[in-house]
C-alpha positions in Angstrom: -91.8 -65.2 101.1 -92.6 -65.3 104.7 -96.2 -64.8 102.6 -95.2 -68.2 100.5 -94.2 -69.7 104.8 -97.7 -68.1 106.4 -99.9 -69.2 103.4 -98.0 -73.4 103.1 -98.8 -72.4 107.4 -102.3 -72.8 107.3 -103.2 -75.3 104.8 -100.5 -78.2 107.6 -102.6 -76.9 110.0 -106.8 -76.0 109.0 -108.4 -79.7 109.0 -111.3 -78.1 106.4 -111.4 -78.5 102.7 -112.0 -75.9 102.3 -112.1 -71.8 103.9 -114.0 -69.5 103.2 -113.6 -65.9 103.3 -113.9 -65.4 106.8 -111.4 -67.5 107.6 -109.3 -66.3 104.9 -106.5 -64.4 108.4 -103.5 -63.5 107.0 -103.1 -60.3 108.9 -99.8 -58.1 108.4 -100.3 -56.5 106.0 -101.1 -59.3 102.9 -104.2 -58.2 101.0 -106.9 -61.1 98.5 -104.9 -59.7 96.0 -101.5 -60.5 97.0 -103.5 -64.2 98.3 -104.4 -64.4 95.4 -101.4 -64.5 93.4 -99.3 -65.7 95.8 -101.6 -69.3 95.5 -101.5 -69.3 92.0 -97.3 -68.4 91.8 -97.4 -71.3 94.2 -99.3 -73.8 92.4 -97.7 -73.3 89.5 -94.1 -74.4 91.7 -96.3 -77.4 92.9 -95.9 -76.6 96.7 -99.7 -76.9 96.8 -102.4 -78.4 94.9 -106.0 -77.2 95.3 -108.1 -74.1 93.6 -109.9 -70.2 94.7 -113.7 -70.0 94.0 -114.3 -66.8 93.6 -117.6 -64.1 93.1 -118.1 -61.2 92.4 -114.3 -61.0 92.0 -113.5 -61.2 94.8 -113.2 -64.4 96.2 -114.7 -66.1 98.0 -113.1 -69.4 99.2 -110.1 -71.6 98.6 -109.5 -75.7 98.8 -106.1 -76.5 99.3 -103.9 -78.8 100.3 -100.0 -79.7 100.1 -97.7 -81.8 97.2 -95.3 -83.1 98.0 -93.2 -80.5 97.8 -95.3 -77.5 100.0 -95.0 -80.5 102.6 -91.4 -80.8 102.1 -91.2 -76.7 102.4 -93.4 -76.9 105.9 -90.9 -79.4 106.5 -88.0 -77.3 106.4 -89.3 -73.8 107.8 -92.0 -74.8 110.4 -89.0 -74.5 113.1 -88.5 -69.8 113.4 -85.5 -70.5 114.1 -84.9 -72.9 111.2 -86.9 -70.6 109.0 -85.0 -67.3 110.7 -81.0 -68.4 110.3 -82.4 -69.3 107.1 -83.6 -66.0 106.0 -80.5 -64.1 107.6 -77.7 -66.8 105.8 -79.1 -65.4 103.4 -79.4 -62.0 103.7 -76.1 -62.0 105.0 -74.6 -63.0 101.0 -75.8 -59.5 100.4 -79.5 -61.0 98.4 -82.5 -60.2 99.3 -84.5 -63.2 100.1 -87.2 -63.1 97.6 -84.5 -63.5 94.1 -83.5 -66.2 95.5 -84.5 -69.5 93.9 -87.2 -71.3 96.3 -85.3 -75.2 96.0 -82.2 -73.4 96.3 -83.8 -71.5 100.0 -85.3 -75.1 100.6 -81.9 -76.5 99.8 -80.2 -73.7 103.0 -82.8 -74.6 105.2 -82.2 -78.5 105.0 -78.1 -77.4 105.2 -79.6 -75.1 108.9 -80.7 -78.7 110.1 -78.3 -80.8 109.3 -75.7 -78.3 110.6 -77.8 -78.3 114.4 -78.4 -82.1 114.3 -74.5 -82.9 113.6 -73.2 -79.1 116.1 -71.7 -76.8 113.9 
């Protein structure tokens, strides 16, 4: 889920319509293969819209925008405190974050925001 957040943040924060291989900076141990995999599943989940271009079987650039749902994810988790508290809650319940359905995870994040705003 951290990679999903990282990709969404990168797309939301980037003013350029496309990123080239030189500008793809997903350090934190994210390989190009993992990046391509996440782009594909995020597009299938309706988080992002766009395309990837390949040359010589390598990712050369991607052009993506956030969907309404992707913006919802970004708005929910752009705050590190909300992100960390949501992940901690899932782990406290004995579950792996990656095993929680995306829509449930986003709703948990929204619950963290609600409780914060209501002072609970």
